[in-house]
C-alpha positions in Angstrom: -8.9 -18.3 -8.6 -11.0 -20.0 -6.0 -11.5 -17.5 -2.7 -9.4 -18.9 -0.3 -12.5 -18.6 2.1 -16.1 -19.4 2.2 -16.2 -16.5 5.1 -14.2 -13.9 6.9 -10.5 -13.0 5.9 -10.8 -14.5 2.3 -8.8 -13.8 -0.9 -8.8 -14.5 -4.8 -5.4 -14.2 -6.5 -4.8 -14.1 -10.1 -1.6 -14.2 -12.3 -0.9 -10.5 -13.8 2.3 -10.6 -17.2 3.1 -7.9 -19.3 2.6 -8.8 -23.1 3.0 -7.1 -25.8 0.5 -7.3 -28.8 1.5 -10.7 -29.8 0.9 -12.5 -26.3 5.2 -12.5 -25.7 6.7 -11.5 -22.4 7.6 -7.7 -22.4 9.0 -5.6 -19.4 8.3 -1.9 -20.4 4.6 -2.1 -19.2 4.0 1.0 -16.8 3.7 -0.1 -13.5 1.5 2.8 -12.2 -1.6 0.7 -14.0 -0.8 -2.8 -13.2 -4.2 -4.1 -12.2 -4.6 -6.2 -8.5 -3.3 -9.4 -8.2 -5.0 -10.1 -4.6 -8.6 -9.0 -4.1 -10.6 -9.7 -0.5 -13.7 -12.3 -1.2 -15.1 -12.9 2.0 -18.6 -13.9 2.3 -19.9 -12.4 5.7 -18.7 -14.1 9.5 -17.9 -17.6 9.9 -20.6 -19.5 11.6 -20.1 -19.9 15.2 -21.4 -22.2 18.0 -24.3 -20.5 19.9 -25.1 -22.0 23.4 -27.7 -21.3 25.8 -27.6 -22.0 29.8 -27.3 -25.7 31.2 -30.9 -26.9 32.4 -31.7 -28.7 35.7 -29.8 -31.8 36.7 -32.5 -35.1 36.1 -31.7 -36.6 39.6 -31.6 -34.4 43.0 -28.3 -37.2 43.3 -26.2 -40.0 41.7 -25.5 -39.7 38.1 -28.1 -37.3 36.3 -27.7 -35.2 33.7 -27.6 -31.7 32.5 -28.6 -30.6 29.0 -28.4 -27.4 27.2 -29.0 -26.1 23.6 -25.9 -25.5 21.5 -26.7 -24.2 17.3 -24.5 -23.6 15.1 -25.6 -20.2 13.7 -24.0 -17.5 11.2 
């Protein structure tokens, strides 16, 4: 199956069943040798917002604005 996340904390699942040589369901498989049904598949940390400090106000009074750099980074 697909990974549950494209970044931190994702996992994949698969179905593991006990079958005989003809492909029929059986129940005499050795439990210790059963393959894992789930595994981690994360691909690094999730992106997050990075931002700088607010700049100077565009006006000394009234309705001025301040801006800052905001970027999405991994």
